[in-house]
C-alpha positions in Angstrom: 196.8 106.4 89.9 193.8 106.9 87.8 190.1 107.1 88.9 189.4 103.9 87.1 192.2 102.1 88.9 191.0 103.3 92.3 187.4 102.3 91.5 188.5 98.7 90.6 190.4 98.4 93.9 187.8 99.9 96.3 184.6 98.7 94.6 185.8 95.2 93.6 183.6 92.3 94.6 183.9 91.1 97.3 184.9 94.3 99.1 188.3 94.3 100.8 189.3 96.9 103.4 192.1 99.2 102.2 194.5 101.8 103.4 194.9 104.7 101.0 198.0 106.9 101.5 198.1 110.4 100.1 201.0 112.6 99.0 201.0 114.3 102.3 201.5 110.9 104.0 198.1 110.8 105.5 196.7 107.2 105.7 193.0 106.8 105.2 191.5 103.4 106.2 188.3 102.3 104.4 186.7 99.3 106.1 183.3 99.3 104.5 182.2 100.1 100.9 179.5 102.5 102.2 182.3 104.7 103.6 183.7 105.7 100.2 182.3 107.5 97.2 183.8 108.8 94.0 182.6 111.4 91.5 184.9 112.0 88.6 188.4 112.6 90.0 187.1 113.4 93.5 186.9 110.9 96.4 185.1 111.3 99.7 185.7 109.0 102.6 183.9 108.9 106.0 186.4 107.2 108.3 185.4 105.5 111.5 185.4 107.7 113.6 186.0 111.1 112.2 184.8 113.8 109.9 184.6 113.3 106.1 187.8 113.5 104.1 187.8 114.8 100.5 190.7 114.5 98.0 191.4 114.1 94.4 192.6 110.8 92.9 195.9 112.3 91.7 196.9 112.7 95.4 196.9 109.0 96.0 200.4 107.5 96.4 199.5 103.9 97.4 196.6 101.6 98.3 197.1 98.5 100.5 194.6 95.8 101.2 194.0 95.2 104.9 193.7 91.8 106.6 192.6 91.6 110.2 193.1 95.4 110.6 196.7 95.4 109.3 198.2 96.1 105.9 199.1 93.0 103.9 202.7 92.6 102.8 
């Protein structure tokens, strides 16, 4: 996934909650657009609750839109 592809998904209008899965298998849920920021190839997410998570776009394996707190199929 490229930085541009991820930006289109997470910053699209209207915002839709997503689950980002990284190579290590770690799922990161982003429920609000204010909880994610991108700078170049770096991404920072402040999950609810929890400490900030920082990763590079190339670590992203998949992105799923969420509906009612669950991943859409």
